[in-house]
C-alpha positions, 0 to 999 in steps of 0.5 A: 614211849607211846601216847598210851604208856604216857597216859598210863604214867599220868594215871599211875603216878600223878597223885603220888608225885603230887603228894610228895611235892605237896608235903615238901613244898607245903603249897597246893598250887606250887605242887600242882605246877611242879606236877604239871611241869614234870609231866610236860617235860616227860611229854617233850621227851617221850620218844626217848623215855623208856616206859619201864624207867618212867616212874624214876624219870618222873620222880627225878624230874619232879625232885629237881623242878621242886628244888629249882623252885626252892632255890628261886624263892631263896634268891628272891627272899631278902630276909632269912627265916629265923629258926628258934631253938626253944621248942614249945608245942602247947600252941599245937592242937594235934600230934600231926601239926606238931610233926608237920611243924618239925618236918617243915624245919628240916633242910630241903634235901633231908626232908625229901629223902625222909618223905620219899623213904618214910612216907612214899616207901622208896628204897635207898636205891630208888631214892638215889635214882630220884634225887641223884645223891649217892646211896650213902648220902641219902642214908645220912640225910635220913639219919640226920632228919630222924635225929633232928625229929627225935630231939625236936619232939623229945618225948611224947609227954612234952607234946601232949 
């Protein structure tokens, strides 16, 4: 990959990778760090990275970097987050807050698969390449995530 191709990758993919990581981590600064680390890793291997596969390489690297951060935070955390089974939505001011709260409660693998599919528009095959999971597992994670969201959100009347 040439320097011009690398710069083209930065221009074309940095924003979408940032949005994907920020939606999963829910932290602007950590998302920026992941994107920066991802492009730094790509630059270190730019001579071996094929320009046609750069998008897949970037998303895969960003995804794994994000997972490393999540694992590190779990190790550092002494207390576990308590997830309540009762869902009350009346403290929210809008549907997007309810949806964000629901997405936040998903396990990282389900959340990432769902975000790549429904928010970023990737195919199952592309998600398989990015995450390193089998396509069947990606489909299972997305199904489980959607099922959880459906049960969490219930009917629209419960939210309004």
